[in-house]
N, C-alpha and C positions, 0 to 999 in steps of 0.2 A: 311145296311147302319145304322150308328149311329150319332146322332146330339147331339152336346155339346153346350150349351149356355155360352159363356166366361163371360158374365155379372154376372153370378150365381156362379162363382168359382174364386178362387184365382189363380195366375198363377201357383204356385206349385201344386195345386190341379188339374187343367186343364192338365198340362203336365203329371202328374201322370196317370190320366184317359186315356190320349192318348196313352201312353206307355203300359198300361194294355190292352187296345182294340187291339193294334197292336200285343200284345203277344198271344192274344186269336184267332188271324187270321181274324178279321174283316176286310173286303175288302175296305170299304169306310167310312171315318169319316169326318163329316162336322162340322165346328166350326163357329158359328155365334156371332155377336156382339163383335168382337176382340178389338174394340176401340183403335186401334194403340198401343197395349200393347207391352212391351218388352219382349224377350226371350220365344216367343210362339213356340211350336212344336220343341223342341230341344232334342238332344241326343237319337234319335229313331233309333234302330238298325235293325228293321224288315221291309220288304217290306210291303207297305200299300199305299192307296190312301187317301190324306187329302186334303180337300177343305176349304179354309178360306174365308169367305164371308165378306170381309172388309180389311182395311189397317192394317199393323203391325208395330210395333216399331224396336228397335235396336235388332241385333242378332237373328232375327226370322229364324226359320228352319236351325239353325246352328248344326254342329257335327252330321250329318246325314249319315246313311249308308243302303241305300235301298229304302226309301219311295220316292213316287212321290207326290209333294205338289203343288197346285195351289193356288194363292192368287189373289183375286179380288180387287185390290187397290194398294196402294203405300207401300214402306217399308223404314225404317230408315237405319241407318248405319249397315254394315257387314251382310247383308242378306246372308244366305248360307255359312257362314264362316266354313271352314274346312270340306266342304262336301266330303264324301268318295265315294258314289255311289247313283245313283237315279237321280231325276230331280226336279227342282224348277221352277215354271212358275209364273211369276209376270206380271199382266196385264197393270200396269202403271209404274211409275218411282221409282228407288232405290236411297238411299243416298250414302254416301261415303263408300268405301271399300267393295263393293258388291263382293262375291265370294273369300273373303280373304283366302289365304292358302288352296284353295280346291285342292283335290287331284284326283278326278274322278267325273263322272257323268256330268250333264249339268244344267246350270243356264240361263234362259231366261228372259231378262227384255224387257217388251213391250214398254216402254217409254224411258226415259233417265236414265243414271247412273252418280253418283257424282264422286268426286276425288278419285284416287287410285283404281279404279276398277281393280279387279284381282291382288291386290298386293300380292307378294309372292305365286303366283299360282304354284302348283306343279303337275298338270294335269287336265284333263277334258276340258269342253268348256264352255265359258262364251259368250253368244250371246245378244248383245244390239241392239234393233231396232232402237233406236234414237241416240242421242249424248252421249259422255262420257267425264268426266272432266280431269283436269290435273293429270299427273303421273299415268295414265292408264298403267297397266302392270309393275308397279315399282317392281324391284327386282324379275321378273317373272323367274321361273326355268323350267317350262314344261307346256304343254297344249297349248290351242288356245283361243284367245280373238277376237271375231268378232264384230265389231262396224259398223252398216250400215250408221250412220251419221258421224259427225266430232268428233275430239279428241282434248282436250286441249293441254297445254304446257307440255313438258318433257315426251313425249309418250315413253314407253319402257325404262325409265331411269334405268341403272344398271341391265338390264335383262341379264340372263345367257343363257337360252334356251328358247324354246317356240316361238310362232308366234302371232303377232298382225295384223289383217286385218282391213283396214279402207275404208269405202265407200265414205267418204266426205274429209273435209279438216283436216289437222294436224297443231296444233298451233306451235309445234316445237318438234324435236326429243330429247330424254334425252340422258344423257351420255352413251357412248358405245352402241348405237343403230343406225341402218342404214336401208335404203330402199333395197328391193329385188323384182325383178320382179316375180309375181306369174305366175305359169304355167297355161295352159287352163284346165287341169284336176283339178287343185285346185280350179279354179274359179267354174267349173261344181259342184264339191262337196260342196262348199259354196252356191251356188245358191239352190241346193237341201235342203241343211240345213235351208235355209230361207224359202223355201216353206213348209217344215214339220212343221214349227212354225208359218205359217200363215202370213209371212212377204212378201209383194209384192215388185216386182222389182228385177232387176239383176245389182247391182252396179258393176263398174269396180274396184274391190278392189285393194288398195295398200297394200304392205306387209312390216312389220317392223320386223326385227330380230336383234340378238345380233351381234355386231362387234367384240366381244370376246377379246378385248384388255385388259379388267380387269381380265381375267382368270389367268394372271401372274402378277398381280399388286405388289406383294411382291418383284418381281425381277426387277422392273423398277427403273431406276435412278431418283433421285429427280426432275431433270428437266422435265423428261417425266411425272412423276406424276402431276406436275404443269400444263402441256399441257392438260392432260386428265380432 
């Protein structure tokens, strides 16, 4: 295990050291005193375990392929942006656009998530133990979003594929999204996912999917576009 004190390094120096340690095969890297700094632990392409003891700022743990990162605190905008593989676990709440454009792996938010959670997702799983803001799953293309609490307005707006599961209330559905009844096997799988991440309870999730009217948007007549 190697410990790095973020207060003694610039962000560039800290990220360079993290990448070098990962390349050397260090199993566990602990980062202390992050002070909610932006762009921490980004662009890492090697499997490793990173523990961040404190809150992080914007774009933390973004563009990763392999690491498992745990953050004991809150996160700013775009946590886990473009995640390819690995796992990010956040103990508290995340700002807007968590897991934006993620392609694989898993992002777990122990508190609430802000607006546009999972925007343009292309794979993987985003699990939010609390509530999520408006435009959750906006332009989603693949993957799963699991929200144990409630979701704000325009859930699943303009989604093409993928699935959103909601345990609480939904402010409103977005354009071209609809409800679908989840199967019992789906619910069992979701409950197992919650248990693995230490989330208590078995919500009777509702399921949001694409209505797929926008798949052929260019062929619609002008009055049909107005209706949509």
